[in-house]
N, C-alpha and C positions, 0 to 999 in steps of 0.2 A: 572244567568243573561239570562235565557231562553226567557224572555219577551223583551229583548233588541234587536232591529232590527239589522240584520247583512247584509252587502253588500260587494261585492268584493272591491269596491273602494269608498272612501269618497273624494270628491273634496271640498275644502274649498274656497268659494268665487265665486260669480256669476257676476264678471266683465268681461272685455274683454278676460282675460286668462281663466277663468273658463268656459265661454261659448264655447270658442275654444276647451278646453279640452273635454267638453261634446260631441262636434261634432266628435272629433277623437275617443273617446271611443265607440260611437254608430256605427261608420263606420269601425273601425279597430279591435275592441274587442266586437262584437255584442253579444257574449255569456256571457259577464260580467255584473253584476248588479252594479249600482252606484247611489249615490245621490250627489247633490250639496247643501252644507249648506251655506246659506247666512245670515249674521247677520242683514242686513237691510231689509226693506220692499219692496225693488225694485231692479231690476237688474242694471248693468251698471258700478258699482264701481265709478271710477273717473268721468265718464260722467253723472252720476246722482247726485253725491255728490256735485260737484262744480257748483255753479250757479251765479258766479259773471259776471258782464257785459263783453260781448265779448268772453266768454270762448270758446276755440277752440283748435284744434290740432296744435302742432308745428312740426308735421311730415306729409308728404303727405299721403292721405288715400289709395293710391294704394299700399303702404307698411304697413301702420298702419292697413289697412283692412286685413281680413283673406285671406289666399291663396286659400281657397275653395269657397269664395263668392265675386264676383266682386263688386267694388265700382262703382255705376252708376251715381252719381251726377256730375254736371258740375264742381263744385269747388273741387279741390284736397285738399285744406286747408279748413277743414270743421268746422262749429260751433258745440258746444256741443250737442244741441238738434238733429242735423242731425246725429251725431255719435250714439246717443242713439236710434234714430229711426232705424239705421242700425243694431244695436244689437238686438232690438226687432224683426226686420225682420228675422234675423238669427235664433232666437229662434222659431219663428212661422214656418219658412220654413222647419226646420228640427225637429220640434216637441220636442224641448228640455225642454219646460216648465214643463213637467211632472216630471222631475228629481230634480227640485229646491224646497228646503224647506226654505221659507223666515223666517225672524225674529228668526233665529237659530244662536246665537252668540257663536262660538266655543271658549272655554277657556283653555282646556288642552287635551293632548293626551298621553296615557300611553301604551307602547309596552310591550307585554308579549311574550318572546321566547317560553315559554311552550305551548302557544296556537297559536303562529305565527299570532298574530293579534293585532291591535290597538283598544283600547277603547277610543272613542272620546267623551268628555264631553262638553256639550254646555248648554246654558241658553236661554229659550224662552224670547226674548226681550220685548214681550208685557206683559207677566204674571210673569216673573222672575222664572218660574218653570224649574227644571233641565231637560235636554234632553240628552239621551245617545245613541250612535251608536257604533257598532263594525265593523271593516273592516279589510280586508287582506292587503290593500295598501292605503296609505294616500298621496293625491296629493294636495299640498298647492298652491293655485292660488289667494292668498289674497293680492298681491301687496307688496310694500316695505315701505309704510308709514302708520302712525297711522291715523285711522278714528276718533279718539277721539279729535283730534285738531292738528293744524299745529305748526311749530316752532315759538315761540313767546317770544323774549327776553324782559326783563323788562327794560323800558325806564325811566330814571330819570324824576321825576315831572309829570308823566302821569296822576296821580290822580288829578292834577290841571286843566287839559285840559277841557274846557267847551263844546267842541263839541263831535262828535261821533268817536269812535275808532272801527275799524272792521278788522278782518282777512278774507282773501278771502275764506278760507275753511269753514267759518261760516257766509256767506253773508246773511243778513236779506232780506226777500222778500220786505219789505216796506221801504227800505232805499231810501230817496229822496235826490238826489244830484243835482237837477236842480238849476242852478245859484249859486252853492256853490263852495267855494275854497277847492280843494281836494289835499292832499299830499299823494302820494303813496311811501312808504318806500321800496326800493328794486330795483334791476336791472336785475332780472331773467325773465323767460318766462312769469310768471304771471303778473309782473309789466308792461312788455312791451305789454301785451294784454290789461290790464286795462286802461292804460293811453290814447291810441287813442280811445278806446271804450267810455270812459266817456267824454273825451274832445269833441268828435264829436256828443254826444247825450245829450247836455244840461248843462254840468257842467260849472260853471263860469270860472274857470281856474284849470288845473291839473298840479301839479309839481311832477316829478319823482325825488325823493331824494335818491341818491345812495352813498354808501361809496366808491365804486370804479367802473370803467367802465366795460362793458361787450361787447364782440363782437356781432355784429348783421349782419344778411344777409337778404337782401330784395329779395323776389321772388314773381312772380305772384301767386295768389290763384287758378288760373285755369291752368291746364296742357293742353296746346294746342295740343300736340302730342297725348295724351290720348283721348281727345275729338274728334280729327280727326280720329284716328284709329277706334273708335266706330261707325263712320258713314259708314264704308265699310267692317269691319271685324265682325265676330261673337263676341258677348260681352265677352265671356270667353277668347277667344284668344287675343282680344284687351287688356283685363285686364292683362293677363299673360305677354304680351310683354311690357306693360307699367311698370308693377311691376319689371320685369327683368331690364329694362332701369334705373328705379329709384334706385333700389338696387345697381346697378353698379356705378351710380353717387355718392351715399352716401359713398360707400366704397372707391371710387377714391378720393373723397374730404378728407375723414379722413386720407387716406395714405399720401396725399399731406401735410396735417398739421403736420404729423410726420416726413416726409423726407424733406419738403421744407417750413418750417413754416414762414419764412420771406416773401416768395413770396405770400403765402396765406394771411398773415397779410396785406400786401400792397394792395392786391386785395380787401379785405373787407373794409379796410379804404378808399381806392380810391372810392369805391361805395358810402360810406357814405359822403365823401367830395363833390361828385357831387350833392348829395341831399341837404345837409345843410351847406356846406362850411368848410373851413380848421379850422377856429377858434373853432367852436363847437365840431368838431371831435377831435381836439387836447386836448380839455379840458374835454370832457364827453364821448368819444367813443373810446379811445385808451387804452386798458388794458395793464397791466404790464406783463401778461403771454402770452403764445402762443395760437393760436386758437385750440380749442378742448381740452386744458388742463381743461377747463370747457365747459359746453354745449353751443353751438352757439344758439343765440336767433333769431328766424325767425320773420320778420315783413312783413306780406303779403302785396304786392303792395306798400310797403314803407309807411304804414299808420302812423307809429310813426313819421317819418320824415315830413309827411304832416301836422300833428297837431302842430309840433314844428315850421314849417315855417309859418303857419297861425296865430300863437300867442296864440292858445287856450291851449297849453301845453308848458312846459319848463323842462329842466333838471338842477339839482343842484348836484354837486359832493362835498360832505363835510361829516363831522361826527356830530352826535347829541350831544349837550351839555345837553339840558333839554327840556322837553315839558313845554309850558307855558299855560296860560289861553286861548290864542288865536292862538296857533300854536306851532312852534318848533324853539328853539334858537340853532343855529349851533355853532360849535367850532370856526369858523372864525369870529363870531360876528354878522353874518347875521341872520335875523329872517324871517321865512317863515310862512305867515298867512295861517290858515286852519280852515275850518268848519268841515271837515271830514278828518281823518287820516286813511289810509289803510296800515296795516302792512303786506306787501307782502314779508315776511321775510323767507319763505320757508316751507318745509315739515319736519315733525319729523319722521325720519326713524325708523323702527322696524325690528326685526328678526322674520320671519315666523309668521306673523299674531298676534303678541302680545299674544302668547299662551305659556303655560308651557308644557314641554315635559319630559317624563321619559322613560328610556329603562331598563326594568327589575328592576324597583324601583329606579334607579339612575337618578337624574336630568340631563338633557342634557344642556350643555353650548355650544351653537353653535360657540361661539368665540374661543373655543378650538378645533374645528373640522376643517378638511380640506375638501374643496369642491371637489366633484368628477365631473369633466367636467362642473362645474357650475350648476349641476342638483341635485345631492344628496350629502350626508355628511358622512364622515368616521365614521364607527361603529354605524350608525343610520339605522336600517333595514327598508325596505319596505316603503320608503318615498322619494318623489321628490318634488321640488318646482320650480316655475317659477320666474325668475328674468330676465327682458328684457334687451335690450341694452341701454346704456347711450349715445351712439354716433350714433344711428340709431333707427328705429321704434321698439317699444316694441314688437309688435305682430310677427315680424320676428322670434324672439327667442321663444316666447310662442308656436308657431307652431312646432318648432324644438323639444322643450322639451316634448310637448304632444305626438309627434310621437315616441320619445324615450320611454316614459312611456308605450305606447301601445305595442311596440316591446318587452319590458321587460316582460310585462304581458303575452304576447303570448308565449314567450320563457319559462316562468315558467309553463304555462299550458302544453306546449309540453313536458317538462322534468319532470313534476309532482313535481316541487320544490315549497317550501312554503316561503322561505326567500331569499331575495336578499339584500346584504349589502356590501358597499365599505369598504375595509380594507387595511391599509398600508402594503406594502410588506416589507420584510427585508431591501431591499435597500432604502426604503423610510424613515426608522427610522432616526430621527435627522434632517429631512428636514426643511429648514427655513420656517417660517410662514410669508408669504407675504400678504399685504392687498388685500381685495377682488377686489377693483378698484384701482390698483396701480398708474396709471398715471392720475387720475382724482382728481382735487383739489377743486371742488365745496364744499361749506361749509356744505351742508346737508349730503354729503358723508363723509367728514373728521370728522364731529361730531360723526358719527355713526361707523366709522371704527373699533374702539376697540371692538365693540359688534358683528360685522359681522363675518361669517366664513372666514377662511383664504385660500389662495392659497399656493401651494408648488412651487417648482422650476422646475417641470417636469410634463409631461402628465402622467396620466389623472387628476392630482390634480391641475387643472387650471380652471379659469373662463374667457374664451376668450371674449373680446369685439370685436368680428369679426364674421360676418355672414358667410363668406366663410370658415373661420377657424372652425366654429362650424359645418358646413355641413360636413367637413372631420372628425372632432373629434367625433361628436355625431351621425349624420345621416348616413354617409357612412361607418363608422367603424362598425365592428361586435359588436353585443350586448355583447358578452363575452370577457373578458380580464383577466389578472392575478391579477387585483386589485378589480374586482367586483365578489364577491363570491355568488354563488347560492347554497342553502342548502336545504336539505329535512329533515323535522322532522319525525322520524320513528314512526311507529304505537305504538311500545313499549313506546317510549318517550311520545307520546300523552297520553298513558294510565297511566303512572306513574307520569306525570308532576305535577298533583295536590297534589301528596303525597311527592315527593322527587325531587325538581328541580335539585339537583346535578346529578341526574341520567339521565337527558335529553340527548338524543343522536341526533346528526345531521350528515347527510351524504352530503358531498360536491359533486357538479356535475361539 
């Protein structure tokens, strides 16, 4: 395999996490070689894939943005194109484009302890030709959902519908909804973005059809404090202070939902009642669960409430009996007319980029692994992955994970070790396998839970959904502990590995 290119690190994915990883690698591990393998023809991940009307962040950009690059726009809740521009700026500013290999769709990764390296097999998305790299460390930054398509249940009678059915993940550029009756099935962040965007931009009427209500919170799309700070403080300092403020608020709000759920619930419902009245809130905006058992939906400047109040949109809470030629027949007997039906029914979660993994010839089933600090996986060497927060901005955690990877790489260089692998300690044997996101009941998480890695009941075998907790567990804690093994493949082992794998020797550090 001498003609196969080898790098120290392969990063999979050129979205918000992969670009951030590239920055950290260039600044914290400047002597390490790496490439970013991106299966699509453009950067941005989510922010270039999704093109539905109104696509935007549902976190403020002072925390969804990178710690090392200030968000400069007036709006803290930003539209997709603005976020994509920010990512392009990051690549240009730090000259990261040189590391990206586009149209390189990674399909499998095979670890060899004999060689202390991964063989990463990809396919050229334009020609179909195989592409192979080897690397000493594999960093998965491919997100948590399938790029092949969203979650799309089969609806009875949908073949009879005479209009257009579209999923937000596959939005056609030429979809004309002007003057049309649109039904958006769903009540998550995507639905609550689509409804006001389409209703205020020419749709005849937009109906949000939900099986059950979701909590919403209305905040301004502009951060007045951030914009004020920028007028008299250096940009980086203003950004740092705003980021600190917003992180603190996110954490405080989440803690309140865990310790005082009824108070938070009443606050959220009270805000909605002021906007649209008691009756609509009781019928369509009062969930049966506590806030943050599922993700809160942000509606900037109350835009969803505005289109409900002006009559251009409405909400129906019911279940679907069948699609008809002209719309949807509901279980209650009501019929909702539609020219266009949007199935905003969620994402299809995947485990580590829809790839196949083997370790020394044995397939890896991540569902049977324990996560190490939510970063790595038991008995899987030289691999880390980014999985962001469900209750805060994704990038807060991607920054933490990338920093950990760089510290591990630097420790390995300093100690001349070749392998880093989390292994259960004797006291961890028989540890219960808890779900990855134990207290989160959103459908897209619950559907995927059996396939995701598991948590234990003790550190470091946990995946905290806590920024402050992760700072202590991952950033501030020493790189070494008694569950993370650093091993050196001896020169003799390297020499005999190709002849007798049983004779391989490792030295623990």
